[in-house]
CHARMM-style PDB file with segment names, atoms N, HN, CA, C and O in Angstrom:
ATOM      1  N   MET     1     195.104-119.272 -67.988  1.00  0.00      PROA
ATOM      2  CA  MET     1     196.221-119.691 -68.826  1.00  0.00      PROA
ATOM      3  C   MET     1     197.161-118.506 -69.032  1.00  0.00      PROA
ATOM      4  O   MET     1     196.722-117.360 -69.130  1.00  0.00      PROA
ATOM      5  N   ASP     2     198.449-118.795 -69.095  1.00  0.00      PROA
ATOM      6  HN  ASP     2     198.806-119.726 -69.015  1.00  0.00      PROA
ATOM      7  CA  ASP     2     199.465-117.762 -69.296  1.00  0.00      PROA
ATOM      8  C   ASP     2     199.708-117.580 -70.794  1.00  0.00      PROA
ATOM      9  O   ASP     2     200.576-118.232 -71.376  1.00  0.00      PROA
ATOM     10  N   TYR     3     198.928-116.681 -71.414  1.00  0.00      PROA
ATOM     11  HN  TYR     3     198.224-116.151 -70.942  1.00  0.00      PROA
ATOM     12  CA  TYR     3     199.040-116.453 -72.851  1.00  0.00      PROA
ATOM     13  C   TYR     3     200.364-115.815 -73.233  1.00  0.00      PROA
ATOM     14  O   TYR     3     200.860-116.035 -74.338  1.00  0.00      PROA
ATOM     15  N   ARG     4     200.939-115.031 -72.338  1.00  0.00      PROA
ATOM     16  HN  ARG     4     200.536-114.852 -71.441  1.00  0.00      PROA
ATOM     17  CA  ARG     4     202.243-114.422 -72.635  1.00  0.00      PROA
ATOM     18  C   ARG     4     203.307-115.509 -72.829  1.00  0.00      PROA
ATOM     19  O   ARG     4     204.154-115.402 -73.716  1.00  0.00      PROA
ATOM     20  N   LYS     5     203.258-116.531 -72.014  1.00  0.00      PROA
ATOM     21  HN  LYS     5     202.570-116.617 -71.294  1.00  0.00      PROA
ATOM     22  CA  LYS     5     204.204-117.646 -72.155  1.00  0.00      PROA
ATOM     23  C   LYS     5     203.989-118.351 -73.500  1.00  0.00      PROA
ATOM     24  O   LYS     5     204.951-118.728 -74.169  1.00  0.00      PROA
ATOM     25  N   VAL     6     202.734-118.522 -73.885  1.00  0.00      PROA
ATOM     26  HN  VAL     6     201.953-118.216 -73.342  1.00  0.00      PROA
ATOM     27  CA  VAL     6     202.420-119.152 -75.168  1.00  0.00      PROA
ATOM     28  C   VAL     6     202.976-118.307 -76.318  1.00  0.00      PROA
ATOM     29  O   VAL     6     203.558-118.849 -77.258  1.00  0.00      PROA
ATOM     30  N   LEU     7     202.801-116.990 -76.248  1.00  0.00      PROA
ATOM     31  HN  LEU     7     202.329-116.550 -75.484  1.00  0.00      PROA
ATOM     32  CA  LEU     7     203.329-116.103 -77.293  1.00  0.00      PROA
ATOM     33  C   LEU     7     204.850-116.190 -77.365  1.00  0.00      PROA
ATOM     34  O   LEU     7     205.419-116.235 -78.456  1.00  0.00      PROA
ATOM     35  N   ASP     8     205.505-116.214 -76.214  1.00  0.00      PROA
ATOM     36  HN  ASP     8     205.043-116.178 -75.328  1.00  0.00      PROA
ATOM     37  CA  ASP     8     206.964-116.369 -76.193  1.00  0.00      PROA
ATOM     38  C   ASP     8     207.382-117.684 -76.839  1.00  0.00      PROA
ATOM     39  O   ASP     8     208.354-117.726 -77.593  1.00  0.00      PROA
ATOM     40  N   GLN     9     206.655-118.752 -76.547  1.00  0.00      PROA
ATOM     41  HN  GLN     9     205.865-118.718 -75.934  1.00  0.00      PROA
ATOM     42  CA  GLN     9     206.979-120.062 -77.121  1.00  0.00      PROA
ATOM     43  C   GLN     9     206.781-120.071 -78.635  1.00  0.00      PROA
ATOM     44  O   GLN     9     207.549-120.715 -79.351  1.00  0.00      PROA
ATOM     45  N   LEU    10     205.772-119.373 -79.127  1.00  0.00      PROA
ATOM     46  HN  LEU    10     205.149-118.850 -78.545  1.00  0.00      PROA
ATOM     47  CA  LEU    10     205.565-119.276 -80.573  1.00  0.00      PROA
ATOM     48  C   LEU    10     206.729-118.545 -81.237  1.00  0.00      PROA
ATOM     49  O   LEU    10     207.279-119.016 -82.232  1.00  0.00      PROA
ATOM     50  N   VAL    11     207.097-117.399 -80.687  1.00  0.00      PROA
ATOM     51  HN  VAL    11     206.650-117.016 -79.879  1.00  0.00      PROA
ATOM     52  CA  VAL    11     208.176-116.596 -81.264  1.00  0.00      PROA
ATOM     53  C   VAL    11     209.514-117.338 -81.199  1.00  0.00      PROA
ATOM     54  O   VAL    11     210.317-117.264 -82.129  1.00  0.00      PROA
ATOM     55  N   ASP    12     209.750-118.054 -80.095  1.00  0.00      PROA
ATOM     56  HN  ASP    12     209.098-118.115 -79.339  1.00  0.00      PROA
ATOM     57  CA  ASP    12     211.013-118.786 -79.919  1.00  0.00      PROA
ATOM     58  C   ASP    12     211.060-120.102 -80.689  1.00  0.00      PROA
ATOM     59  O   ASP    12     212.111-120.740 -80.750  1.00  0.00      PROA
ATOM     60  N   GLY    13     209.940-120.515 -81.276  1.00  0.00      PROA
ATOM     61  HN  GLY    13     209.087-119.996 -81.226  1.00  0.00      PROA
ATOM     62  CA  GLY    13     209.911-121.749 -82.041  1.00  0.00      PROA
ATOM     63  C   GLY    13     209.648-122.991 -81.210  1.00  0.00      PROA
ATOM     64  O   GLY    13     209.701-124.103 -81.735  1.00  0.00      PROA
ATOM     65  N   GLU    14     209.365-122.827 -79.917  1.00  0.00      PROA
ATOM     66  HN  GLU    14     209.323-121.923 -79.491  1.00  0.00      PROA
ATOM     67  CA  GLU    14     209.063-123.976 -79.065  1.00  0.00      PROA
ATOM     68  C   GLU    14     207.698-124.571 -79.405  1.00  0.00      PROA
ATOM     69  O   GLU    14     207.490-125.777 -79.276  1.00  0.00      PROA
ATOM     70  N   LEU    15     206.769-123.718 -79.840  1.00  0.00      PROA
ATOM     71  HN  LEU    15     206.938-122.738 -79.945  1.00  0.00      PROA
ATOM     72  CA  LEU    15     205.455-124.157 -80.303  1.00  0.00      PROA
ATOM     73  C   LEU    15     205.329-123.828 -81.780  1.00  0.00      PROA
ATOM     74  O   LEU    15     205.719-122.745 -82.216  1.00  0.00      PROA
ATOM     75  N   LYS    16     204.786-124.759 -82.548  1.00  0.00      PROA
ATOM     76  HN  LYS    16     204.469-125.639 -82.194  1.00  0.00      PROA
ATOM     77  CA  LYS    16     204.570-124.501 -83.970  1.00  0.00      PROA
ATOM     78  C   LYS    16     203.330-123.636 -84.162  1.00  0.00      PROA
ATOM     79  O   LYS    16     203.325-122.718 -84.982  1.00  0.00      PROA
ATOM     80  N   GLU    17     202.275-123.937 -83.396  1.00  0.00      PROA
ATOM     81  HN  GLU    17     202.279-124.682 -82.730  1.00  0.00      PROA
ATOM     82  CA  GLU    17     201.032-123.178 -83.497  1.00  0.00      PROA
ATOM     83  C   GLU    17     200.246-123.316 -82.201  1.00  0.00      PROA
ATOM     84  O   GLU    17     200.501-124.197 -81.380  1.00  0.00      PROA
ATOM     85  N   PHE    18     199.274-122.408 -82.047  1.00  0.00      PROA
ATOM     86  HN  PHE    18     199.067-121.693 -82.715  1.00  0.00      PROA
ATOM     87  CA  PHE    18     198.431-122.421 -80.861  1.00  0.00      PROA
ATOM     88  C   PHE    18     197.012-122.096 -81.295  1.00  0.00      PROA
ATOM     89  O   PHE    18     196.770-121.072 -81.934  1.00  0.00      PROA
ATOM     90  N   LYS    19     196.079-122.966 -80.948  1.00  0.00      PROA
ATOM     91  HN  LYS    19     196.276-123.797 -80.428  1.00  0.00      PROA
ATOM     92  CA  LYS    19     194.683-122.789 -81.339  1.00  0.00      PROA
ATOM     93  C   LYS    19     193.908-122.107 -80.218  1.00  0.00      PROA
ATOM     94  O   LYS    19     193.943-122.543 -79.068  1.00  0.00      PROA
ATOM     95  N   VAL    20     193.213-121.037 -80.570  1.00  0.00      PROA
ATOM     96  HN  VAL    20     193.185-120.683 -81.504  1.00  0.00      PROA
ATOM     97  CA  VAL    20     192.403-120.288 -79.614  1.00  0.00      PROA
ATOM     98  C   VAL    20     190.935-120.504 -79.969  1.00  0.00      PROA
ATOM     99  O   VAL    20     190.506-120.239 -81.093  1.00  0.00      PROA
ATOM    100  N   GLU    21     190.188-120.982 -79.006  1.00  0.00      PROA
ATOM    101  HN  GLU    21     190.536-121.197 -78.094  1.00  0.00      PROA
ATOM    102  CA  GLU    21     188.753-121.194 -79.192  1.00  0.00      PROA
ATOM    103  C   GLU    21     188.016-119.863 -78.995  1.00  0.00      PROA
ATOM    104  O   GLU    21     188.534-118.966 -78.329  1.00  0.00      PROA
ATOM    105  N   PRO    22     186.827-119.728 -79.558  1.00  0.00      PROA
ATOM    106  CA  PRO    22     186.080-118.463 -79.448  1.00  0.00      PROA
ATOM    107  C   PRO    22     185.907-117.974 -78.005  1.00  0.00      PROA
ATOM    108  O   PRO    22     185.960-116.769 -77.759  1.00  0.00      PROA
ATOM    109  N   LYS    23     185.704-118.873 -77.063  1.00  0.00      PROA
ATOM    110  HN  LYS    23     185.660-119.852 -77.263  1.00  0.00      PROA
ATOM    111  CA  LYS    23     185.482-118.451 -75.676  1.00  0.00      PROA
ATOM    112  C   LYS    23     186.742-117.866 -75.026  1.00  0.00      PROA
ATOM    113  O   LYS    23     186.642-117.148 -74.032  1.00  0.00      PROA
ATOM    114  N   GLU    24     187.939-118.169 -75.582  1.00  0.00      PROA
ATOM    115  HN  GLU    24     188.021-118.753 -76.390  1.00  0.00      PROA
ATOM    116  CA  GLU    24     189.202-117.642 -75.064  1.00  0.00      PROA
ATOM    117  C   GLU    24     189.693-116.425 -75.841  1.00  0.00      PROA
ATOM    118  O   GLU    24     190.656-115.778 -75.428  1.00  0.00      PROA
ATOM    119  N   ALA    25     189.049-116.108 -76.953  1.00  0.00      PROA
ATOM    120  HN  ALA    25     188.267-116.633 -77.288  1.00  0.00      PROA
ATOM    121  CA  ALA    25     189.572-115.121 -77.902  1.00  0.00      PROA
ATOM    122  C   ALA    25     189.791-113.742 -77.285  1.00  0.00      PROA
ATOM    123  O   ALA    25     190.816-113.112 -77.545  1.00  0.00      PROA
ATOM    124  N   PHE    26     188.868-113.270 -76.491  1.00  0.00      PROA
ATOM    125  HN  PHE    26     188.035-113.782 -76.280  1.00  0.00      PROA
ATOM    126  CA  PHE    26     188.997-111.927 -75.924  1.00  0.00      PROA
ATOM    127  C   PHE    26     190.225-111.824 -75.024  1.00  0.00      PROA
ATOM    128  O   PHE    26     191.003-110.878 -75.145  1.00  0.00      PROA
ATOM    129  N   ASP    27     190.402-112.782 -74.131  1.00  0.00      PROA
ATOM    130  HN  ASP    27     189.770-113.551 -74.033  1.00  0.00      PROA
ATOM    131  CA  ASP    27     191.554-112.764 -73.229  1.00  0.00      PROA
ATOM    132  C   ASP    27     192.871-112.895 -73.996  1.00  0.00      PROA
ATOM    133  O   ASP    27     193.851-112.219 -73.682  1.00  0.00      PROA
ATOM    134  N   PHE    28     192.886-113.765 -74.997  1.00  0.00      PROA
ATOM    135  HN  PHE    28     192.090-114.314 -75.253  1.00  0.00      PROA
ATOM    136  CA  PHE    28     194.108-113.932 -75.785  1.00  0.00      PROA
ATOM    137  C   PHE    28     194.440-112.656 -76.550  1.00  0.00      PROA
ATOM    138  O   PHE    28     195.596-112.235 -76.583  1.00  0.00      PROA
ATOM    139  N   GLN    29     193.434-112.041 -77.164  1.00  0.00      PROA
ATOM    140  HN  GLN    29     192.495-112.384 -77.138  1.00  0.00      PROA
ATOM    141  CA  GLN    29     193.653-110.809 -77.930  1.00  0.00      PROA
ATOM    142  C   GLN    29     194.180-109.679 -77.049  1.00  0.00      PROA
ATOM    143  O   GLN    29     195.035-108.903 -77.475  1.00  0.00      PROA
ATOM    144  N   ARG    30     193.686-109.592 -75.862  1.00  0.00      PROA
ATOM    145  HN  ARG    30     192.992-110.222 -75.516  1.00  0.00      PROA
ATOM    146  CA  ARG    30     194.157-108.559 -74.928  1.00  0.00      PROA
ATOM    147  C   ARG    30     195.656-108.734 -74.658  1.00  0.00      PROA
ATOM    148  O   ARG    30     196.405-107.757 -74.641  1.00  0.00      PROA
ATOM    149  N   THR    31     196.080-109.963 -74.451  1.00  0.00      PROA
ATOM    150  HN  THR    31     195.472-110.756 -74.465  1.00  0.00      PROA
ATOM    151  CA  THR    31     197.497-110.241 -74.219  1.00  0.00      PROA
ATOM    152  C   THR    31     198.314-109.974 -75.482  1.00  0.00      PROA
ATOM    153  O   THR    31     199.401-109.401 -75.412  1.00  0.00      PROA
ATOM    154  N   LEU    32     197.791-110.388 -76.632  1.00  0.00      PROA
ATOM    155  HN  LEU    32     196.908-110.853 -76.689  1.00  0.00      PROA
ATOM    156  CA  LEU    32     198.499-110.192 -77.893  1.00  0.00      PROA
ATOM    157  C   LEU    32     198.686-108.704 -78.206  1.00  0.00      PROA
ATOM    158  O   LEU    32     199.755-108.307 -78.671  1.00  0.00      PROA
ATOM    159  N   ARG    33     197.686-107.892 -77.965  1.00  0.00      PROA
ATOM    160  HN  ARG    33     196.818-108.214 -77.588  1.00  0.00      PROA
ATOM    161  CA  ARG    33     197.790-106.446 -78.232  1.00  0.00      PROA
ATOM    162  C   ARG    33     198.895-105.794 -77.416  1.00  0.00      PROA
ATOM    163  O   ARG    33     199.519-104.838 -77.876  1.00  0.00      PROA
ATOM    164  N   ASN    34     199.143-106.290 -76.223  1.00  0.00      PROA
ATOM    165  HN  ASN    34     198.636-107.067 -75.849  1.00  0.00      PROA
ATOM    166  CA  ASN    34     200.166-105.728 -75.351  1.00  0.00      PROA
ATOM    167  C   ASN    34     201.530-106.412 -75.492  1.00  0.00      PROA
ATOM    168  O   ASN    34     202.481-106.053 -74.798  1.00  0.00      PROA
ATOM    169  N   TYR    35     201.622-107.380 -76.377  1.00  0.00      PROA
ATOM    170  HN  TYR    35     200.850-107.672 -76.941  1.00  0.00      PROA
ATOM    171  CA  TYR    35     202.864-108.142 -76.564  1.00  0.00      PROA
ATOM    172  C   TYR    35     203.801-107.379 -77.496  1.00  0.00      PROA
ATOM    173  O   TYR    35     203.418-107.015 -78.608  1.00  0.00      PROA
ATOM    174  N   GLU    36     205.019-107.140 -77.042  1.00  0.00      PROA
ATOM    175  HN  GLU    36     205.330-107.435 -76.139  1.00  0.00      PROA
ATOM    176  CA  GLU    36     205.942-106.299 -77.801  1.00  0.00      PROA
ATOM    177  C   GLU    36     206.393-106.899 -79.133  1.00  0.00      PROA
ATOM    178  O   GLU    36     206.843-106.160 -80.009  1.00  0.00      PROA
ATOM    179  N   LYS    37     206.285-108.201 -79.306  1.00  0.00      PROA
ATOM    180  HN  LYS    37     205.920-108.801 -78.594  1.00  0.00      PROA
ATOM    181  CA  LYS    37     206.694-108.853 -80.562  1.00  0.00      PROA
ATOM    182  C   LYS    37     205.477-109.301 -81.375  1.00  0.00      PROA
ATOM    183  O   LYS    37     205.556-110.283 -82.114  1.00  0.00      PROA
ATOM    184  N   ARG    38     204.362-108.594 -81.248  1.00  0.00      PROA
ATOM    185  HN  ARG    38     204.298-107.796 -80.648  1.00  0.00      PROA
ATOM    186  CA  ARG    38     203.125-109.054 -81.890  1.00  0.00      PROA
ATOM    187  C   ARG    38     203.211-109.114 -83.407  1.00  0.00      PROA
ATOM    188  O   ARG    38     202.457-109.868 -84.024  1.00  0.00      PROA
ATOM    189  N   GLN    39     204.111-108.341 -84.041  1.00  0.00      PROA
ATOM    190  HN  GLN    39     204.723-107.728 -83.540  1.00  0.00      PROA
ATOM    191  CA  GLN    39     204.269-108.411 -85.497  1.00  0.00      PROA
ATOM    192  C   GLN    39     204.884-109.737 -85.932  1.00  0.00      PROA
ATOM    193  O   GLN    39     204.868-110.070 -87.117  1.00  0.00      PROA
ATOM    194  N   SER    40     205.418-110.483 -84.995  1.00  0.00      PROA
ATOM    195  HN  SER    40     205.431-110.213 -84.033  1.00  0.00      PROA
ATOM    196  CA  SER    40     206.029-111.775 -85.302  1.00  0.00      PROA
ATOM    197  C   SER    40     205.023-112.921 -85.273  1.00  0.00      PROA
ATOM    198  O   SER    40     205.380-114.076 -85.505  1.00  0.00      PROA
ATOM    199  N   ILE    41     203.768-112.595 -84.989  1.00  0.00      PROA
ATOM    200  HN  ILE    41     203.478-111.657 -84.800  1.00  0.00      PROA
ATOM    201  CA  ILE    41     202.738-113.630 -84.848  1.00  0.00      PROA
ATOM    202  C   ILE    41     201.581-113.326 -85.795  1.00  0.00      PROA
ATOM    203  O   ILE    41     201.163-112.179 -85.951  1.00  0.00      PROA
ATOM    204  N   THR    42     201.085-114.375 -86.412  1.00  0.00      PROA
ATOM    205  HN  THR    42     201.425-115.307 -86.285  1.00  0.00      PROA
ATOM    206  CA  THR    42     199.947-114.226 -87.313  1.00  0.00      PROA
ATOM    207  C   THR    42     198.880-115.246 -86.936  1.00  0.00      PROA
ATOM    208  O   THR    42     199.172-116.277 -86.330  1.00  0.00      PROA
ATOM    209  N   GLY    43     197.645-114.941 -87.303  1.00  0.00      PROA
ATOM    210  HN  GLY    43     197.407-114.104 -87.796  1.00  0.00      PROA
ATOM    211  CA  GLY    43     196.541-115.846 -87.006  1.00  0.00      PROA
ATOM    212  C   GLY    43     195.746-116.187 -88.249  1.00  0.00      PROA
ATOM    213  O   GLY    43     195.601-115.364 -89.153  1.00  0.00      PROA
ATOM    214  N   ARG    44     195.232-117.406 -88.288  1.00  0.00      PROA
ATOM    215  HN  ARG    44     195.349-118.074 -87.554  1.00  0.00      PROA
ATOM    216  CA  ARG    44     194.363-117.861 -89.383  1.00  0.00      PROA
ATOM    217  C   ARG    44     193.018-118.215 -88.790  1.00  0.00      PROA
ATOM    218  O   ARG    44     192.920-119.066 -87.906  1.00  0.00      PROA
ATOM    219  N   ALA    45     191.986-117.560 -89.280  1.00  0.00      PROA
ATOM    220  HN  ALA    45     192.065-116.868 -89.998  1.00  0.00      PROA
ATOM    221  CA  ALA    45     190.631-117.844 -88.799  1.00  0.00      PROA
ATOM    222  C   ALA    45     190.146-119.165 -89.392  1.00  0.00      PROA
ATOM    223  O   ALA    45     190.320-119.444 -90.579  1.00  0.00      PROA
ATOM    224  N   MET    46     189.542-119.954 -88.537  1.00  0.00      PROA
ATOM    225  HN  MET    46     189.400-119.728 -87.573  1.00  0.00      PROA
ATOM    226  CA  MET    46     189.023-121.248 -88.968  1.00  0.00      PROA
ATOM    227  C   MET    46     187.501-121.230 -88.926  1.00  0.00      PROA
ATOM    228  O   MET    46     186.898-120.387 -88.263  1.00  0.00      PROA
ATOM    229  N   ARG    47     186.911-122.135 -89.615  1.00  0.00      PROA
ATOM    230  HN  ARG    47     187.401-122.820 -90.154  1.00  0.00      PROA
ATOM    231  CA  ARG    47     185.461-122.273 -89.584  1.00  0.00      PROA
ATOM    232  C   ARG    47     185.032-122.617 -88.167  1.00  0.00      PROA
ATOM    233  O   ARG    47     185.617-123.498 -87.537  1.00  0.00      PROA
ATOM    234  N   GLY    48     184.025-121.934 -87.665  1.00  0.00      PROA
ATOM    235  HN  GLY    48     183.550-121.218 -88.176  1.00  0.00      PROA
ATOM    236  CA  GLY    48     183.545-122.166 -86.312  1.00  0.00      PROA
ATOM    237  C   GLY    48     184.053-121.145 -85.307  1.00  0.00      PROA
ATOM    238  O   GLY    48     183.658-121.170 -84.142  1.00  0.00      PROA
ATOM    239  N   GLY    49     184.927-120.245 -85.749  1.00  0.00      PROA
ATOM    240  HN  GLY    49     185.249-120.225 -86.695  1.00  0.00      PROA
ATOM    241  CA  GLY    49     185.386-119.168 -84.875  1.00  0.00      PROA
ATOM    242  C   GLY    49     186.727-119.370 -84.206  1.00  0.00      PROA
ATOM    243  O   GLY    49     187.210-118.464 -83.527  1.00  0.00      PROA
ATOM    244  N   SER    50     187.340-120.518 -84.372  1.00  0.00      PROA
ATOM    245  HN  SER    50     186.948-121.254 -84.923  1.00  0.00      PROA
ATOM    246  CA  SER    50     188.675-120.735 -83.796  1.00  0.00      PROA
ATOM    247  C   SER    50     189.710-119.986 -84.621  1.00  0.00      PROA
ATOM    248  O   SER    50     189.506-119.723 -85.806  1.00  0.00      PROA
ATOM    249  N   ILE    51     190.823-119.646 -83.978  1.00  0.00      PROA
ATOM    250  HN  ILE    51     190.988-119.859 -83.015  1.00  0.00      PROA
ATOM    251  CA  ILE    51     191.934-118.997 -84.667  1.00  0.00      PROA
ATOM    252  C   ILE    51     193.208-119.758 -84.327  1.00  0.00      PROA
ATOM    253  O   ILE    51     193.455-120.073 -83.163  1.00  0.00      PROA
ATOM    254  N   ILE    52     194.012-120.052 -85.335  1.00  0.00      PROA
ATOM    255  HN  ILE    52     193.812-119.797 -86.280  1.00  0.00      PROA
ATOM    256  CA  ILE    52     195.278-120.730 -85.128  1.00  0.00      PROA
ATOM    257  C   ILE    52     196.391-119.704 -85.314  1.00  0.00      PROA
ATOM    258  O   ILE    52     196.551-119.129 -86.391  1.00  0.00      PROA
ATOM    259  N   TYR    53     197.153-119.486 -84.252  1.00  0.00      PROA
ATOM    260  HN  TYR    53     197.024-119.953 -83.377  1.00  0.00      PROA
ATOM    261  CA  TYR    53     198.253-118.528 -84.273  1.00  0.00      PROA
ATOM    262  C   TYR    53     199.567-119.256 -84.452  1.00  0.00      PROA
ATOM    263  O   TYR    53     199.757-120.354 -83.927  1.00  0.00      PROA
ATOM    264  N   SER    54     200.477-118.639 -85.199  1.00  0.00      PROA
ATOM    265  HN  SER    54     200.323-117.748 -85.625  1.00  0.00      PROA
ATOM    266  CA  SER    54     201.823-119.177 -85.394  1.00  0.00      PROA
ATOM    267  C   SER    54     202.781-118.020 -85.602  1.00  0.00      PROA
ATOM    268  O   SER    54     202.368-116.889 -85.858  1.00  0.00      PROA
ATOM    269  N   ALA    55     204.070-118.320 -85.487  1.00  0.00      PROA
ATOM    270  HN  ALA    55     204.406-119.238 -85.279  1.00  0.00      PROA
ATOM    271  CA  ALA    55     205.084-117.298 -85.747  1.00  0.00      PROA
ATOM    272  C   ALA    55     205.107-117.020 -87.239  1.00  0.00      PROA
ATOM    273  O   ALA    55     204.896-117.929 -88.042  1.00  0.00      PROA
ATOM    274  N   VAL    56     205.360-115.780 -87.621  1.00  0.00      PROA
ATOM    275  HN  VAL    56     205.532-115.041 -86.969  1.00  0.00      PROA
ATOM    276  CA  VAL    56     205.349-115.380 -89.021  1.00  0.00      PROA
ATOM    277  C   VAL    56     206.319-116.208 -89.843  1.00  0.00      PROA
ATOM    278  O   VAL    56     205.982-116.619 -90.954  1.00  0.00      PROA
ATOM    279  N   ASN    57     207.508-116.463 -89.331  1.00  0.00      PROA
ATOM    280  HN  ASN    57     207.781-116.129 -88.428  1.00  0.00      PROA
ATOM    281  CA  ASN    57     208.507-117.197 -90.103  1.00  0.00      PROA
ATOM    282  C   ASN    57     208.220-118.689 -90.208  1.00  0.00      PROA
ATOM    283  O   ASN    57     208.914-119.386 -90.947  1.00  0.00      PROA
ATOM    284  N   SER    58     207.217-119.202 -89.493  1.00  0.00      PROA
ATOM    285  HN  SER    58     206.653-118.635 -88.893  1.00  0.00      PROA
ATOM    286  CA  SER    58     206.900-120.633 -89.572  1.00  0.00      PROA
ATOM    287  C   SER    58     205.621-120.909 -90.342  1.00  0.00      PROA
ATOM    288  O   SER    58     205.210-122.063 -90.463  1.00  0.00      PROA
ATOM    289  N   VAL    59     204.979-119.855 -90.871  1.00  0.00      PROA
ATOM    290  HN  VAL    59     205.313-118.918 -90.773  1.00  0.00      PROA
ATOM    291  CA  VAL    59     203.721-120.033 -91.616  1.00  0.00      PROA
ATOM    292  C   VAL    59     204.034-120.594 -92.982  1.00  0.00      PROA
ATOM    293  O   VAL    59     204.926-120.105 -93.676  1.00  0.00      PROA
ATOM    294  N   LYS    60     203.280-121.649 -93.377  1.00  0.00      PROA
ATOM    295  HN  LYS    60     202.556-122.045 -92.813  1.00  0.00      PROA
ATOM    296  CA  LYS    60     203.493-122.274 -94.684  1.00  0.00      PROA
ATOM    297  C   LYS    60     202.212-122.334 -95.458  1.00  0.00      PROA
ATOM    298  OT1 LYS    60     202.195-122.829 -96.585  1.00  0.00      PROA
TER     299      LYS     60
END
């Protein structure tokens, strides 16, 4: 999966949120750490180990 494209879509408002399952977390985190706009994205940990990422300005 192209996580960089997903991050761009979150920042641009094309996606409201993106859910990352525990088995994908390492690969997603690696992409997020290298993403130049990473301060614009936040994550909420869910029960069971999933994380829901969204743009900072769209978090409610």
